[in-house]
N, C-alpha and C positions, 0 to 999 in steps of 0.2 A: 813786252814779250810775252805771247801765249804760251802756257804752261799747261802740262798735262797730259804731253805728247812726248815720246824719244828724238824725232827727227828724221827718224831714217824710214824708206819704205826698200821692200827687196821686192826685185824684179829679178825671175829664174825663168830663164828656158829649159826647157827640159830637153829638148832635142838635141842640143849642142854642149849644154850642162854649164852655160852661162849664168853668171848670178852677179849682177848689177846693183848696188846702191843706191838710192836717189833721196836728197836732203828736200822733200816738201816745202812748196811755200807753207809758212803758216794759215795763211789766209783758206786755204783746202781744209785744214781742220777746226778755223774757227766760220768756217761756213756749214761745214757736213757733219761736223763733231766728231766722228767716225764710223765704225762700224759699217753696216749698208748705206749708208749714207757718201762716206770717202770711196765706196766699193762701188758705186751705182758713177761716182763723179767717173772713176778711172775708168770704168768697163765703157763709160759712153766714148770718152775721149780718146779709150786705145784700143777700141776692138770694133771691126768693123760691123755692119747688121748682116742678119741673114745666115751665120755661121752654123755647123752641125754644132751640138750641144755637146757632141762626143766626139770631136777633133779635134786636130790639133792650135786650131784658130781660138776654140774656145777659152776664155781666161778666166781660173779660179783663183780668188781671193781669200786672204783668213784675214780679218781687218779688224784691232781694237776699239777703243770707245775711249776718249779724255778723261773719264771717270773709272776706266779700269786699272787693275792692280795702284788704288789711289785709298787712301781710307776711307774716302764713302762707305756710308753701309750698302753695301747688296752691291759694290761697281766691280764686280766680277765676268761681266759678259765678252765676248767674241761672237764674232758673223764671220760665215764662211759665204762667198757668193760665185756666180757666174749663172749666166744664161741656163735656164732648166733643162734637161731632157725629160722631164716629167710632162710639162708644161709648155716646152717651148715658149716662155717669159722669161722675165725677169725671174732670179731666184736668188733666195737666199733663206740661212739657216742660222738659231740663234744657239749658244749654247756656256752652260755656265760652271760648276766648277772650279780649278785653279789652273787651268792651260793658259785663258784670255789674259790674266795677268803675267803670265810666265814669258810671252812672248814679247811684253813691254820689257821685263825685268832681263832680257836677253839680248835686249838694245834695238827692239824695232816695236814698229806700230805694226804695221802691215805687210803681208808676203804677196806678190802674185805670180802665179804659175801659167807660163805657155808650152806650146809644145808639147810632145811626148817625147816621154823616154822609151830606150833600146831595152833599157831592163829594168825588174824592179828597184827603185832606190827612195830611201828617204831623205828629209832634211834637215840637220844640225843646227842649233841655233844655240849658239855658246858662248857667251860675257861678249856681245859684239860683233861676233864672228859668224858665217854661216859656211855648210861645207854639205855637197850629195853623196851621199855615203848609200853603198849597196844593200841593199833589201832584199838582195834572192833567196837569202836563206828564208825569208820572214814570209815572203809571200804565199798565201797559202795557210796561214796561220788565222786565230779570229785573236779579233781586237785587244782580249785578255794577255793573250800570247805573246802578241806584237809587241804590247806593253812590256810584259814579263821581259823578254829578250834584249830588246832598247836598250830599259834600263840595265841590266846585265851587261850592257856594253860602253851604254855612257856615265852610266852613276845613279841611285835609287832617287837622286831629287830630281832627274830629268822628269820634265811633264811631256804627255805624249797625246798626240790627234791621231788618230790612226782608222783606216777601214778594216772592215773584214773580208771572209769571201764573198761575200753577196756583193762589194761594191768592185771588188774583183771580179767578178762575174757582171759587173752593170746592170745589178738589176736596175731597175727604173725608180726603185720605191729604196734603194741603200742609201747608207747615211754614214756618216760621219762621228767617232765615238771616242770620248776623253774619260779618264779618271774611270775607266771602264765601267762606266754605265750612264755619264754624262753626254747628252746628243743634239747634234746638230742636224733635225731630224729629218725636215721640209724638201722639198723641192729636188730630191733625189740626186744632191749633190756627193753620194758617196760614188756614182755609177760615174761622173766625172774626175773626181779622181783617182778613180778605176781604170778608164779609159788612158788617162797619162803617164799609168803605171807607179803612179806613184803610193807608197803607200803608207806613210806617214812623215808627221811634221815633229821631231823633238824638240823641246826647248829647255833649255837652265839660265840663267844667270843670279847676277846681287845688283845688278844696277838698279837705281833709286829713278820712280818719274819722277821729273822734277814739277814742283806746286807752287802756286807760288806765295800763299801765305801759311804758312804749316801750322801753325798757330791756333789760326780764324778753322781751319779742315778742323784740326781734333778738339776744336769748340766746340764745332755743329755737331761734328760725332758725338760727342759726350753730350749734347744736349737732345740730339734727336734719338739715342740710345736710351736716354731717360725717359722718355713718352713709349716705349715698348708695351711697358705696363699697364698702360690705359688702354691700349689697343686688342678688343676681342680678338680680331682677326689674326692678328700676330699670335696671338695666344692658341688659335686653334690650329695656323699652320706649325708651328714650334711646336705641338704635341703630336697633331693628326697628319701635317703635310698637306700635301693636294688634293691628298683621299680624303678627306674632310667633308663630311655632306655628299658624301655620295649616294648614298641610299637616297638620302631626300631629294636628291639630283633626280634619281629616276623614278620617284614619286611624285615629284615637284611640274615637271615637263621640261627639265633643262636638258638633262642627259636625254639623245635618242636611244631608241629600244630597236630590236629585233630589225638591224639595217633600215632602220628610220622608219619605219611599217608598223611599230607597234608601240604599247599605250604602257606604261613602266608596271600603272596599279595592276592592268589587267595582264598584261603577257610576262611580267618577270616579277611575281610577288616575295623570290627568293634573295630580290635585291638586298634585303638588311645583311645576309651573309658575305655579302662583297660591300664590305664598310669598314672604316676605320677601325673599329675596336677589334675585328676581328685580325685585319691587317697587323694591328699594333701586337696584340697576341705572339705573331710571329717573326717581329721583328728583333733582330741583336741589340741593334743600335741604334743613337742616332749620325745624320750626314749631313755635313752643310759645306757648301761653296765656300770662296775663298774669304776668307775675314767678315763670314754674316752671321748676322747676331740672332738669326734665329732658326736655323736649320732646321729646314721644312724635309728634307729628305732623310734613309735612312737603310741599313744593310740586314739582309735578313737572314733567319738560322736557318740553318740544312735543313731542305728538305724532308720529309715522311713520306710521301705517298710520287711525290717526282724529286727525280736525284739531281735538285740544284745543288751548289756549294754552298757553306756558309759562305757569308756576306756578298750574296749576290745584292743587286739595287734595291730596292721597293719600287714596286712600279708607281706610275704618277698618276694622277686623276684621269687623263689620256689613254693611257693604256689601260688601265683597268675598265673604263668605259670599251674600250676596243676590244678585248677579250672576253669581257663579261657583260655587259648590258645587250651590245651590238651585237653576240652571240647567243644570247638568256642563257650564258654561263656563270654559274653560283660557285665553282670550285675553284677557291681562291691561289692554292698553291699551282694549279694547272695558269691561273694568270701570271705568278710569277716565273712560272716554268716560262712560257711565251716570251715573257720582259725578256729574262737571260737568253735564249737564244738569238732575241734579236739586237739585244747588246754585243751579244759574241761575235754575231755573224756583222753586226751594220744595217740593221733594216728599221726605216722607220716604222713604231707601233698603228701610231695613226694608220699608214695605210697598208700593214700586213691585219692588221683587226677586220678593217673594210673589206679587203679583199677575201676574206676566210667568211665572213658575214654573207657577202655577196655570192662567197658557191654555197656558201648554206641553202640561201632563199633557191636558187637554180636546183640545187640536187632535190628541196621539198617540193618543188612544181616542176620535179621528171625534165629539164633542160639537159641534167645531167645524169649519170646513174654511175654506179659504183666500179664498171668498167674504165670509165675518165679517169675516177679519184683513185685510183690505184686499189681499189676495193677498201677504202675509207666511206664509212658513211657518216655523211656530212650531214646532221640533223642538229636543232637547237638542242643548244643544254650539252653537247657529247663532250665533256672537255678535252676526252682522251683523242679523241678527232681533231680538234683544233689545236691541241700542241702540236699532235703526229702532222698537219700540214702547216702548220710555223716552218717546223723544223725540213719538211719539205720545198716549203718557199726558199729558206735562207740555203738549202742544197740546189738547189735550182733544181729539182730531181722530180719526176712524170708528171702528175697534175701541177704538183708545184711551179714549174715551167711556167705552166698556162697563168698563173696568177702573180710570179713573181717584177710585173712591170706594172703593176696598178689594176683596179676594174674597167678603166676604159678599154684597155689592149686586151686585158682577157674575156670581155665581151664581145670584142669582134673577133678573137678565135673564137668561143664556143659559138658564138651568133645563136642563132633560134629564138632570137626575139630578146637575148638575157639581158642587153643594155640598159630594161626598163628598172632593171634592178642594181644596176651600175652608177652609185650614190659618188657623184663626182662634179668637181664644177672645172672646166677646160683641162681636166685631164687629172685631178687631183683633188684624194679623198679628204672631206671634211671633216674636220675636229669635230667635238662632241658637246658642244652646245647649240642649242635648238633654237636658230629664229623664233618660232610661234611662241616660244615662253621668252626668250631675251632678245627681242628684234633688234637690238644694238648692232648684231652680227651680220644681219643681211646684206647691208650694204658693201660692205666690206669682203664679206666672201664673191661677191661678183665681180667687184671694182677697183677693190688692192691691185697693185704690182704681181704679188704673188695671189693666186686666186685661191680660194677656200681658207684663209688663216683666218684665225680668230686675236691674234697678239695686235693686231691692228684696228680692232673694232672699235666703233662708233659710238655715239649717246642713243640711251634708249628711246630719246623723246620724238625722236622722229625730225627733229630740225637740222636741214641741211646744215643748218650755220654752227650747230651743237655737235653733229655730226664729224666736221672739217674739225673743228677744235678740237675733240676727244681723240681723231686720230692722226691728226698732225701731231698733237704733244706725245704719244705714243712712237712715234715715229723720231724723235728726238731724242726720250729718253733711252729707245733701242739702239740707236748709233752712238750714243755717247758712252753705252759700257753698263747700262745699270740694270739690272734686274725689273720686273715687273713689277714686282711685290714693292720695291720701293716708293712706286708712284701710289701704290695703292693704300700703305701705309703713313707713309709720310709726309707725301701729299707734292703739288708742283711746286709750292714756296721753297721745300727742302731741296725739292732738286736743282732749283736756282740759285738757292746763296751757296751750292756745295759747285756748283759748275763755275758760278763767281772765284769761291776762296781758290780752288784748284787753276783756274786758269788764267786768274789774274782779268780778264776779260768781264763788265759786268753785263752778264748774262740773267738778265730781267727775265719773268715768266714769259711775257711778248716777244723777247729774243727769241727763245728759247723754241715757240711755235713757231713765229718768223721759220727758222731753221729747222722747224719738222715740215712747213708747208715745202720750203725749197728740195728737201730732200724727197718729200712726196712727187713733187714735179720731174724729179730727177729718174726716179726711177718707175715712174710711169712715161716719161718720155722715151725709156730704152723700150720698149713696150711698145710704141706707138713708132717709133723708126722703124722694127720689124715688120709692121703692118697690121699690129692687132688695136683689132676693136674690142674692150673689154665690155661694153656695151652689148655686145652680140654672143655674150656665155651665157650658157645655158644653167638657171638655176634649178635641178630635178625639183616636180610638183612635190614629192612628199615634204621637201627639206620645207618649204611653202604652206603646204597644209591646201594642198589642191587635190582633189577634193578633203575638205576637214575632217578630223576626227571625231566621230561620235561621241564618244567616252572621254572621261579622262581631262585631266588639269588642263589642257589647250582645246580642249572640247569647243568646232563652231570656228576655232582659229585659222583666217587664212593672214599670210601677210602680201601686202598691197604693195609689191616693191619697187615699182614704175614709178610713181611718184616721190617716193623717197631716194631714187636717184637720182632722179631730175634735181631734186633739191639740192642734193649732196654736190650734184657737176654744175649749181649752177654757183653754189657757196666757194666753191674750188673754182670757181672760174676757167671749169673746159667746156666743151661742147658737148652740146644735149644727146648728138647723134654717135659723135666717135670718141669722147671721152679727150681729145684731146686740148692741151693745155694751150689758152691764147697767145698769143705774140704780146702781148700789154705785161702780163701775167708773167709771163718767163724776165720779161726787160727788168718786171720789178722787184724778182729776186735774185736779179744778177745773173742770169741764166742766158746770157749772150749769145753761147756758143751753141746752146741746145735750143733758143732761138734762130739761130741760124738755119740749124739743118732742119728744122719741124717747119718753119714758116722762110725759103727760098724766097729772094726777090724775083 
């Protein structure tokens, strides 16, 4: 019998308060591993196509993986899933901390919500029991206050995932926060939670995750932890976190500069001021997700120039690039402050920073003025303006309202040709890894079920086969509940060994690749059924180097994307024009239900 999962899924109808427990067949987790794999299967099976993402019919899910909450190093993740209100596509967002394990310790593998509550509520999970509780007194509070208030009510050991005021206001770039700074950030799923009047989920329990071979799992943990000292990458993460090498990323072309229009060594020579050593000097202590042996996070000292409190989370790479490199901002405290605002209000820092960089470029080019921006001088490097505008986006106040739903809608609201400065794919702002420098990101930015996403990136080689293999393995460990650094540090064989020992099912690397391919096809099928064609998504010229930059590390580089996309689609056995999985491929993967829907007789 498959181990690694608790055997219970909750379905909560917020419209009438009904809570139903279901015991899924183990084949669901065996085939889809958890996370967005199980999420995609459930939504495809239970949600009709064409629903409004902010309506009662959109299903919102919180799903753990088979490795979540086990002794597997870095097995701590959970995934939020729903149809995205930002892109209209399949949406998912991944987070760490310790909330994911506590969902399982409370007795559940996943929770799916439908409907809209008449009043604000939160869901309490406690030792195998679930209860909807009144959240009227919490509605309007930020995520830090929400967590504190729920813990005061239920106990300090309770773990909380919640939205802030931005999610309540249904900002399309809002997110879900746990541990006061770990974010399920992308796809605008905080807005879905807000649309349902669902303020939070609180989880506590002491139940143990069933494990097939405890001794073997502990042996493997000891074996792989002993290798950490030999990993330079793990050492850098432990010392500097994801901030490591950010200045090098600016100089070398990895991190985009100036709303994707600049060159690091020319436009942002101050990049050294936004690097690990500077940030570490402001750090109070380290932070690790649940049972993580690395601890790449951190908590900061109290701000001096800016008024953030001691203990606020250290910005990650994406956040620093968003409010730093994208905006030519070399003031580290302002980046920490912007990060703190986003964490409190529940905003995706990637999208928020991109929205401000877009607005700065519009301002610098005369498309908007002080009259539009509430008197704020939105100029490159103006850190006070960047922080002030972050707060206005969070409050949905004044010009912040224009930006609060992302750059695509902001450009439509501003007009005047501003869309040429709105860097997005399918409505979602891009993460800060430049395909002109790391070409492996290009195909996933365009074709993945969630557009503009770097955590499913393929291989640099350009080979469709290599792209497929790397992409599908990403899908596997993301669904299984493992942090991506586990794959980078320990490798595919380690994940295979842990999966086999935890579940009792022989998950070879090839079996995991097959599961990842099944999950990739499932997520893609969701979009195809919605009538979406990822091959028609436009990738901004700047991202591809059209025209190529004349100076700097990627001078003369243009990414020839179309041949790479076609090679990848061929390797996946998806149609070249529509990216629709073939009937044969779906049947090979055991996706008969999907095959019947996409290929009716």
